N, C-alpha and C positions, 0 to 999 in steps of 0.2 A: 504623607508624602515622603517624610524623612525614612520611615520604615521601608517604603517601596524602594527608594534609592539604595538603602543598605541591602535589601533582598537582591536588587539588580547587580550590586557590586559582588555579592557573594556568588550569584549565579555566573557572572562574568569570570570570576576567578576559577570556578569549577570547570567552565568551558575552556579556559586558557590552559588548564593542567590536563584536560582530556584530549585536546587538539595536539597531536604530535607534530604537525607541521605548523602549529601556531595559528593565530587568528589575525586577520587584517582588519582595517577600519570598516571595510565593506562588509566583512563577516559580521562585525559587531552590529552595524547597521540593520542588516537583515535578520539576525537572530533576535534583537530586542525591539525591532520596528521603530528605530530612532533615526533622526537626522545625522548629518556628518559631524556637526559641532558637538552634539550630544555624545556621539561615539567617541570623539577625542577626549571629551571630559571624563567619560567612563574608563578610557584606557589610562588616562593620567591618574585617576583616582586609584586604579588597580596598581599602578606603579608606586604610588605613595604608600599604600598600605601593604604591598608585597614587594619589597626592594629587590628580592631574588629574581624577579620577572626579568626575561631575557629576550633579546631580539634574535629571531631565527635567521640563520644565513641560508637563503634559498637561491641566491644568484639572479633573482628577479627584481624588477623596479618596485613592486609592491612590498612594502614592509609587513613583517608578521612578528607577533609576540607570543610567548608562552610562559607558563610556570613550570619549574622543574617538577618531575614526578615525586610525590610524597609531601609536597608543600602543604596540602589541605587535608592530609589523611585523618587528622584528629577532628577536623570540622565536619567530615562527611558522615551522614547517617542516613538511614532508609526508613521512610514512613510506612505505615500499614497500607496507605492507598497506593504507593508506588509498587510495593510487593504484590498487592492484589491485582494491580494492572498487569504485571509480569505473569502472574498465575493465570489470570483470565486469558492473556494471549496464548499461553501453553495449552489450555483447555480448548481454546478455539481451533488451534492447529490439530489437536487430537480429534476434535469433532469433525474436522474437514479431512481426516485421514492423512494428514501431513506429519507423520510420526517423527520424521528426521528432525524438522524444525522444533517439534514439540519437545524432543529429547534434549536438543541443545538449550532450549530455554529453560528447561527443568534443571539442567546442570548449573546454568548461570544463576537460577534462584537459589540453589543450594549453596553455591559459592558466596552469594550476597548474605544469606542467613548466617554463614560461618563467620562473616565479618562483624556481626552484631555483638555487642557486649551482652552478657547474660542478663543484666537488668533491663536493658532496652529490649531484648527479645522477649522477656516475660510480658512486657507492656504491649508489644506489637501483635503478638500471636493471637490473643482473643479478637482484636479488631480485624485482623486479617481473615480469620475464620468467618466472622460475621459479614464481611464484605463479599467474600466468595459465596457464602450461602445466599446472599440476596441477589448476586448475579445469576446463579443458577445455570451456568453454562453447561455443565457436565450433564445435567439432566435434560437439556433442551433436545428434543427429538427432531428428525428431519432427515430427508434424504441426502446422500453424499456419495460421490463416486469412489469406485474401488481403485487403488493406486498401488503399484509394486514399489515399496519403499526403496529397495536396492537400486532400481532404475533411477529414481530421483537422486539418490546419493552419488551415483556415478556420473550423472549428468551435471550436478553441482560441481564436482571435481573438474569436469571438462570445461565448464563456464569459467571457473576461476583460473584455470591453466591455459585457456584459449586454445584447446586441442580439438580437432575434428573428431566426430562420432559417426559410427555406422549403426543405424537403426534397422531392426526387423519390424516393419510397420505394417499393421493390418488395416485395410481400406474399410471404412465403415459400411460402404454400400456393397461392394463386391466380395468382401471378406477375404480377398487375397492378401497374402503376406508378401511384401517386396522389401528390398534394401534400399535405404535411404542414407546418403552421405550428407551430413549437415554440420553447420557451425552453430553450436548452441549459444543463445544469447541470454535467455532468462526464462521465467515462468509467468503465466497469467492464471490466476485463480478465481473461480466464480462458480456458477452451476455446474460447469465442467472445468477440469484442470488441463492446461495446455503447456507445451514446451514452445517457446518462440525461437526459431532457428532459421539461418540462411540455408535454403535448400540448394546444395551444390548439384545442379542438373542442367543440361543444355536447354531443356524445355521449361525449367523453372527460373533458376538463378534469381531468386526472391526470397524475402522474409516470409515464412510460412508458419501456420499453427499446426502443431502435431498433439492430438489427444493423448495424454499420458496413459490412460487405461489401454490404448491401442498398440502401445509399444511393447512387443513381445520379446525382444531381445536388444542387447546393446553391446557394442564393441568399442572401447576407448582405443583411439589410435595415437601414435606419437607424432603425428603430423599437425603442426601449429597452423593457425589461421590468424589473420588480421581482422579485428572487428572493424566494421564500417564506422568511422568517427562521426558520420552524420546521423547514425541511427540512435533514436532515443526510444526506450522501451515505454516511458511514460507517455511520450507523444503518439506512439504506436497504439497503445491501449485507449487513449483518449479519442481516437477516430471513431470508435465503436460505441454504441449504446451498452453493449454487453461485452462479448468476446469475439463474435464473428466480424471479419474484416471485408470491407468493400469500399465503394466510393462514398463519403459522407454526403448527406443531403440535408436540406432545411426541412423541419417538420414543426407544425404548430398545433398545440392541443388546447382545447377549452375545457376546463373543469367547472362543473355546475356550481352555483352559490353554496349549495349544501355540502360539497366536497372541497371547496376552495381552502378553507383553513387547514384542513389536513394535507391537501396537495402542497401547500405553501411550506410545510414542515420538511419536505422531501428535497433532497438534491438529486435530480434525476440524471444530470450529466454536467460536467465542468463547463460546458459552453452555454448552459441555459440562461435565458433571459425571462424574467417573470414580470407580469403586469396585471394589476387588479382592474377590473372593469367596473363601470358605474352600476351595473346590476348585481355586483357581488361576486361574479364569476372570476375565474383566474385563467390568464393566457400564458402558456409556457412554450417558449420557442427554443429549439435545440438544433444544432448542426452536428450530426453523427451518422454512422452507418447502422446496418443491421435492422431492417424493418421488422424481420421475424421476431427478434428479441424484444423490440418495441411493443409489438402486438401481444406477446405473451405477458408483458407487464401490464399494458393498458387493459387487458381482459380482467385483471383483478379489480379494476375500478368500475366494472360493469357499466351501467347507463349513466354514470356520473361524469363521463369524460366523452369528449367529441373530438375527432381529428379533423382539423380544418384544412391541412395540407400535409403531404401531397395526396392526390386522389388515390394513388395505389395502396397506401397505408389505410387511408379511410375505408376503402373497400374490404381490406383484411379484417378491420376491427369492428366495423359498425354492425356487421351481420351477427357478431357474437356478443353484442352487449346485453347484459342481463341485470336485473336488479338484485344486488347482494344484500343480505341482512347486515353486513358491516363493511366499512372501508378498510383498505390495507393499512 
């Protein structure tokens, strides 16, 4: 327990140095999963051990504290596991054809390695190579969408600057290319990669998904836009089972006793509720949109899953149930 407290104190000190705007007591509660009094004790302990800790003048009623830059430089080191996690993320981006993010993470990894002392680097490198070999991300095959990296880079600039963008966008069905004036909000990545943007059009005026491979040209404008303060990219993404957006609905799936243990290891959706039945089967209840993407996934479970509701999704899935040699 004493070691755990010391570890938490050191972690808090690192967070206090990293947070330019400082940390409040609420931030400490949330980061460490502790109550108010424990958060106060942790703050006080940090003050005792690091007298250079200072209160940040924010002009708000909520108090915030931070440690000056450089306070913990001699205490900071990077483990092989941490560097491997960064390298794995880089390879995942490369595998998904997100080369701009991969390049930035690769640069970050190089900077971190440059900070390692020579003796530490010699100890870390063999472990890092072993971890990456075990992960096998670079060798993992699979389909991935084609993306014009220059388009993504320009969109990211517009997102950060909050400037409107003109897209030359190809309709997937008609193949026609039309101009779209949009306010870029962010990206959603999955089996397809999309730009999430407000479509400025009298017939639209709504947040819309634009498939990145269908963007054939882009023009950054100097006209700023004001992001909708009520919009949350996380909440927008959570509405759907995958990427497609529509009105969420309640669906209930029953996994057979043979598949229940495997299904229980999945997080199908953030809204899911899971309940074991007396016969060993598993009921999964979800509130989300996109019945087609649900059907695509449920197809991989073959005859080991049954859709109890709604009827429309059951009709899509049940005619396609087959007996697979293995479960997902």
